[in-house]
C-alpha positions as semicolon CSV with decimal commas, in nm:
position;residue;x (nm);y (nm);z (nm)
1;M;3,910;3,733;13,350
2;N;3,907;3,426;13,566
3;I;4,335;3,356;13,509
4;L;4,430;3,060;13,660
5;E;4,830;3,092;13,592
6;E;5,036;3,387;13,534
7;F;5,395;3,528;13,530
8;K;5,483;3,886;13,536
9;G;5,856;3,955;13,455
10;E;6,029;4,296;13,386
11;D;5,947;4,276;12,994
12;I;5,727;3,980;12,939
13;Y;5,356;3,868;13,111
14;T;5,220;3,567;13,033
15;R;4,864;3,438;13,154
16;Y;4,666;3,084;13,098
17;A;4,282;3,176;13,188
18;V;3,937;3,010;13,164
19;D;3,620;3,128;13,251
20;E;3,406;2,871;13,300
21;K;3,048;3,056;13,220
22;P;3,140;3,347;12,983
23;N;2,956;3,669;12,973
24;D;3,049;3,919;12,669
25;S;3,004;4,250;12,895
26;S;3,329;4,124;13,117
27;F;3,571;4,164;12,809
28;A;3,557;4,504;12,730
29;M;3,752;4,670;12,423
30;H;4,161;4,718;12,541
31;V;4,471;4,831;12,385
32;H;4,811;4,739;12,543
33;E;5,182;4,943;12,526
34;Q;5,306;4,597;12,465
35;C;5,243;4,302;12,175
36;E;5,064;4,058;12,224
37;I;4,995;3,669;12,108
38;Y;4,626;3,543;12,189
39;C;4,591;3,179;12,144
40;F;4,241;3,014;12,155
41;V;4,171;2,678;12,332
42;S;3,789;2,638;12,378
43;G;3,499;2,798;12,351
44;E;3,256;2,984;12,155
45;A;3,389;3,316;12,077
46;E;3,508;3,554;11,766
47;Y;3,821;3,813;11,835
48;L;3,760;4,181;11,722
49;V;4,057;4,376;11,627
50;E;4,061;4,741;11,470
51;G;3,700;4,651;11,294
52;A;3,814;4,296;11,192
53;R;3,666;4,036;11,291
54;Y;3,807;3,687;11,337
55;P;3,620;3,303;11,412
56;L;3,806;3,132;11,644
57;K;3,912;2,728;11,638
58;A;4,137;2,576;11,902
59;G;4,440;2,670;11,811
60;S;4,393;2,999;11,611
61;V;4,633;3,266;11,743
62;L;4,613;3,645;11,679
63;I;4,858;3,896;11,711
64;M;4,800;4,239;11,826
65;R;5,109;4,522;11,793
66;P;5,131;4,820;12,059
67;A;4,780;5,044;12,059
68;E;4,620;4,761;11,826
69;S;4,244;4,798;11,995
70;H;4,124;4,418;12,068
71;K;3,870;4,231;12,285
72;A;3,714;3,872;12,288
73;K;3,330;3,844;12,164
74;I;3,179;3,569;12,343
75;L;2,920;3,411;12,123
76;G;2,804;3,131;12,394
77;G;2,761;3,013;12,734
78;G;3,033;2,738;12,724
79;K;3,353;2,719;12,904
80;Y;3,622;2,972;12,737
81;E;4,002;2,887;12,753
82;R;4,292;3,060;12,622
83;Y;4,685;3,152;12,683
84;A;4,783;3,511;12,611
85;V;5,178;3,662;12,593
86;N;5,249;3,998;12,638
87;F;5,595;4,112;12,544
88;S;5,791;4,431;12,509
89;P;5,970;4,430;12,082
90;S;6,280;4,487;12,263
91;L;6,292;4,169;12,406
92;T;6,356;3,978;12,070
93;E;6,672;4,218;11,971
94;R;6,824;3,999;12,218
95;L;6,876;3,775;11,989
96;D;6,718;3,861;11,680
97;S;6,892;4,200;11,596
98;R;6,708;4,279;11,306
99;R;6,377;4,193;11,464
100;I;6,274;4,038;11,178
101;L;6,084;3,812;11,398
102;M;5,839;4,148;11,444
103;N;5,730;4,156;11,109
104;P;5,477;4,065;11,158
105;F;5,309;4,280;11,376
106;F;5,443;4,616;11,237
107;E;5,456;4,521;10,870
108;R;5,093;4,558;10,784
109;P;4,778;4,760;10,857
110;L;4,607;4,803;11,164
111;G;4,332;4,526;11,237
112;R;4,453;4,334;10,879
113;E;4,668;4,031;10,915
114;N;4,641;3,982;11,271
115;F;4,506;3,628;11,225
116;Y;4,634;3,256;11,224
117;P;4,467;2,963;11,166
118;A;4,669;2,615;11,328
119;A;4,691;2,483;11,035
120;E;4,933;2,773;10,972
121;L;5,134;2,689;11,236
122;G;5,178;2,311;11,284
123;G;5,053;2,089;11,582
124;E;5,300;2,186;11,820
125;I;5,176;2,556;11,900
126;L;4,952;2,463;12,177
127;R;5,198;2,248;12,368
128;W;5,431;2,546;12,332
129;F;5,186;2,812;12,484
130;D;5,096;2,588;12,717
131;E;5,434;2,486;12,818
132;M;5,543;2,834;12,845
133;C;5,213;2,996;13,017
134;R;5,168;2,673;13,282
135;G;5,396;2,571;13,567
136;G;5,772;2,611;13,700
137;E;5,917;2,853;13,902
138;G;6,247;3,068;13,858
139;Y;6,523;3,048;13,658
140;E;6,386;2,771;13,487
141;R;6,034;2,875;13,484
142;Q;6,180;3,232;13,289
143;L;6,389;3,025;13,086
144;V;6,073;2,789;12,909
145;I;5,892;3,114;12,845
146;S;6,198;3,265;12,670
147;T;6,285;2,960;12,452
148;R;5,952;2,905;12,372
149;L;5,853;3,271;12,310
150;F;6,149;3,264;12,022
151;L;5,975;2,914;11,872
152;I;5,606;3,051;11,885
153;L;5,735;3,365;11,726
154;E;5,919;3,268;11,432
155;M;5,680;3,008;11,359
156;I;5,485;3,280;11,322
157;Y;5,676;3,489;11,105
158;K;5,746;3,173;10,870
159;A;5,366;3,163;10,784
160;Y;5,412;3,545;10,749
161;L;5,668;3,497;10,503
162;K;5,449;3,197;10,301
163;R;5,144;3,480;10,307
164;G;5,364;3,682;10,037
165;T;5,361;4,044;9,985
166;A;4,956;4,106;9,935
167;E;4,796;4,405;9,797
168;Y;4,604;4,567;10,057
169;A;4,312;4,653;9,915
170;P;4,125;4,967;10,094
171;P;3,858;4,855;10,348
172;T;3,488;4,785;10,214
173;E;3,309;4,751;10,483
174;L;3,150;5,050;10,621
175;S;3,238;4,902;11,004
176;E;3,649;4,964;10,849
177;Q;3,638;5,237;10,692
178;I;3,512;5,437;10,990
179;V;3,790;5,289;11,221
180;T;4,013;5,359;10,952
181;Y;3,885;5,690;10,919
182;V;3,923;5,757;11,309
183;N;4,282;5,586;11,343
184;A;4,394;5,804;11,043
185;H;4,237;6,134;11,246
186;L;4,291;5,990;11,563
187;F;4,449;6,344;11,740
188;E;4,270;6,577;11,527
189;H;3,982;6,736;11,625
190;L;3,714;6,495;11,652
191;S;3,299;6,456;11,755
192;I;3,074;6,174;11,703
193;P;2,826;6,413;11,538
194;M;3,070;6,508;11,309
195;L;3,228;6,131;11,245
196;A;2,833;6,045;11,174
197;E;2,775;6,312;10,931
198;R;3,093;6,204;10,750
199;F;2,921;5,875;10,724
200;F;2,583;6,007;10,609
201;L;2,488;5,784;10,935
202;S;2,294;5,921;11,256
203;T;2,401;5,973;11,624
204;S;2,272;5,641;11,700
205;H;2,338;5,437;11,419
206;F;2,722;5,552;11,413
207;N;2,755;5,417;11,778
208;R;2,583;5,087;11,721
209;V;2,822;5,041;11,424
210;F;3,097;5,153;11,583
211;R;3,054;4,932;11,874
212;L;2,955;4,595;11,695
213;A;3,298;4,714;11,475
214;T;3,531;4,737;11,795
215;G;3,351;4,658;12,098
216;A;3,408;4,994;12,257
217;A;3,175;5,338;12,272
218;P;3,362;5,553;12,005
219;W;3,482;5,869;12,243
220;E;3,568;5,557;12,439
221;Y;3,791;5,390;12,140
222;I;3,961;5,754;12,121
223;I;4,051;5,825;12,468
224;I;4,171;5,521;12,505
225;K;4,456;5,546;12,261
226;R;4,506;5,932;12,293
227;L;4,600;5,825;12,630
228;T;4,815;5,548;12,551
229;A;4,993;5,718;12,253
230;A;5,032;6,004;12,509
231;R;5,172;5,815;12,781
232;E;5,460;5,621;12,557
233;K;5,509;6,010;12,413
234;I;5,606;6,090;12,796
235;R;5,761;5,746;12,868
236;C;6,010;5,890;12,606
237;G;6,069;6,234;12,772
238;E;5,804;6,427;12,615
239;H;5,654;6,734;12,839
240;A;5,285;6,585;12,990
241;G;5,151;6,900;12,866
242;T;5,298;6,888;12,526
243;A;5,171;6,538;12,448
244;A;4,897;6,573;12,576
245;E;4,790;6,856;12,301
246;S;5,035;6,655;12,049
247;C;4,763;6,354;12,092
248;G;4,437;6,560;12,055
249;F;4,349;6,719;12,424
250;S;4,263;7,057;12,387
251;D;4,213;7,116;12,752
252;Y;4,504;6,972;13,047
253;S;4,312;6,936;13,283
254;A;4,056;6,679;13,122
255;F;4,372;6,498;13,000
256;Y;4,505;6,439;13,356
257;R;4,184;6,349;13,499
258;A;4,144;6,080;13,205
259;Y;4,502;5,994;13,278
260;V;4,464;5,934;13,621
261;K;4,178;5,739;13,590
262;R;4,338;5,499;13,307
263;F;4,668;5,408;13,447
264;G;4,638;5,500;13,826
265;C;4,906;5,804;13,859
266;P;4,972;6,125;13,732
267;P;5,175;6,176;13,425
268;K;5,454;6,280;13,616
269;N;5,496;5,931;13,736
270;N;5,532;5,776;13,366
271;M;5,818;6,066;13,271
272;K;6,172;5,963;13,270
């Protein structure tokens, strides 16, 4: 990822990135512990979120909540340009005590209703992202970031309300069914052969379907999401061993090694 400009605050991180010759292998599936708003500017790409696949055009916006897996999939060799903002949901409580602006992020199933085309958001959206993610210093920069973030959240919320409260049908695509099943049983005993058998697939075919849907190998996906959930429990005061076990890790030493590899520190460093 070639980040040209970024701002890192205590509970918000903004960035503007451009890859002149993007390589799809450089964009791995990942999850965050914060909410994310992503705005596509240019390129040939689509976005994968929890098995859902979204086409991208200039001004398209995607929203992801904590632990919702996502990945850009590069489809061509042209310049890939985008903005992204990660922020803590608690940040909005200062002006939105009822947290209604967070409804588009949390009041929906995983991998559903992530996508907002530019036509639903209005012509100002790219300018607001540009003002938020590029230029400025110090207090003035923080002020611009805060005000533009709330403008963007309000715009997304209004678009969300216009969509109404549609009934969510069960996933019909095999890939969506698989990802939905894995998330529903994430902390239970899982194995790739067992999952493949559950969907009447060979392990190699299961791996291919899962990777195409999420951008990650099945076990990589499971481990990353388990680790992210365990870290959140530890940050909320739960003992590391208890958090590991409740998130599907039967071997604490294996959990410890995976945790350090993923987060660069031992679990105790994240305890209150």
